[in-house]
N, C-alpha and C positions, 0 to 999 in steps of 0.2 A: 503493500500500501504506501512505501515510500516513495515512489515513481509519479502515482496521480497527484499524489502532496505536494509534490513539486510543482508539479505541471498545473496542476490549480491554483497554485499561491503564484506563480509566474502570471496565467494567464489574470487572473481577479484582480492584482495588483501591475497591470500595466494600462494604463492612462489612455493611450491610442486605441486600444482595443475595446477599452471601456466604452469610450465613444461610440462605438460600432455596436457592440452586445454586452445587454447590462450584464453584471456578475450574476442576477437570480437567472439567466438563460445558458448558463455554463455548468454543464455537469459531472458529478462523476461518473461516469458508467455512459448506458446508454441512454441518449436524450428519446423521452418520451414522446410518441404520437400527438399532435394537438397543440402541442408549446410554441408559445410567441417565438418567430421568426426574426433575425437571424437566430441560432443558437449554437454553442460547442458541447461537444462532448469527450470525457477525455476515459479510454480504457487501457488497462492493463493487456500485454500480448504474451512476453513471455520474461525471465532474467535468467542470468547465469551469474556463482562469483566467481571472483578472478584471483587468482592464488596471487598471493604477496611474497615477499621474504618475510615477512614475520606474522602468518596468519593469526596467529596467539593476538595480537597488536588488535586489531580491527578487522570486519570484516569489508570488501570490495565487492561491490555488486553492479552490475550493468544490467537494467532492465530496459526494453524496449515497450515504448508507449504508441498508442494511435489519437490523435485528435482530430477529431470528425468534426466540420463544419456544414450545417444546414443553413439553407436560403430558401426563400420564394425567388431568387432571379440569380443568371449565371452571374452577372457583374458583382453582386453583392458576396455572392460565395468569394469570388476569386479575390474579392478587395478584401475580405475578413481573414481568407486563407494568408494572404502577405502580412497581414498585422498576425497572426498567431507565429508565423516563421519568426518573424521579428523578434517578439516575445520571447520563443522560447529557445531561439538558439545560441550556443559560444557562452551560455550562463556558467556560473560556477560561484562557490562561497556558501555560505550556511544560506540555506532559502526552505522557509518553513521548519526550522528546528534541524537540519537533517544536511551535513556536511555533503556539498555534490564537489564534484571534482570536473566534472565534464557534461555538458548538455549539446549532442550535435543532432543534425538532420541523418534520418536513415531512409527516406526515399519517400519519394509520393503517392497518394494512390489514384486508383482513375475517376475519372469524373462518372456521375451516378444523377441518375433523375427518377422522382416519382413523379404521373402523371396525375393522380387526382388525391389529394391536392398537388399541384405542384411543388416540388422539394428538391432544388437541385445540393449534390453531397459531394463530400471528397474529401478523403485525409491527408494526412500527416503523419511519419513515422516519426519519432526522435528516440535516439538512444541517452539514456542519462546513468551516469555512472556516480557513483556515491557510497559512503560509509556506511554499513548498517551498524546502529546502536543497541 
């Protein structure tokens, strides 16, 4: 849950993103149907423990998370994705009380669309490397 907590703190604490998507429209996990758009969901994909020289001193983990943007139109989807990318990439330090070594992009998902009602979706994946307390 550390990676999702880190992502949610970065997203809900980013003023330019908050101007486009209110914090109340950012969700850990899957975005429910019928919520006001645009909305953002943060989902855990997987994690691995990274071996360190002194494994007893701390546990370094790398988690892959997916941040999915849901929007009413394609231009808004792309604009919010750009804001998410800026809020997340290349962050480090103590975030949400968790020591973070790095956050890097790990790929962009495909454009998806539902027709009734029209919802445009796309996800960005990130690798979050942190010290597990």
